[in-house]
Steps between C-alpha positions, in 0.01 A plus 500: 500500500874566540614851418742558215790745532321790330195464724713469813699811404176693437358393838822593682465851362139519617590359840771754578278791620259274692493496880477165681133409556565208736769442762598159633682533832525336843188284484594366158285409206167446676169420334394864540814622323447249217141618464618861485752412228227322302272803530779738396586286196135490395475879532835616365654203312850631582598541866800554722534300821744589777653191665663578835723206592829331419582384148403133541164587653429753223569235236258260671232768519545587132464133400191466718343814348571372149347160579184632666424790267618358164669836445827568321803648672599815311801591711643488849736756640602475864188482713258590219346265244267585212231258386275499193183308427267599218136546593300320228182700569644851523841521337681823592853434373569418136821307445718553195 
């Protein structure tokens, strides 16, 4: 489900005080990192991921995360990206 502007704006506000829960660095987007992102999305619904690489590599990682997790990109600023995926069983965040 694509996010509308009001929902995206609401999630950006919620994402601001969060600390990154996963960091993708030298070894790249491994299966273990993908599993950790999946687990974090199931638990929190809204997460920050720190991507330590050059711009082109970060864009590839973001696309890969979006494809594998079926999450929505809320925002990306520099080396940090925020992702949202609603948990159908235990919804924590209510969108406007």
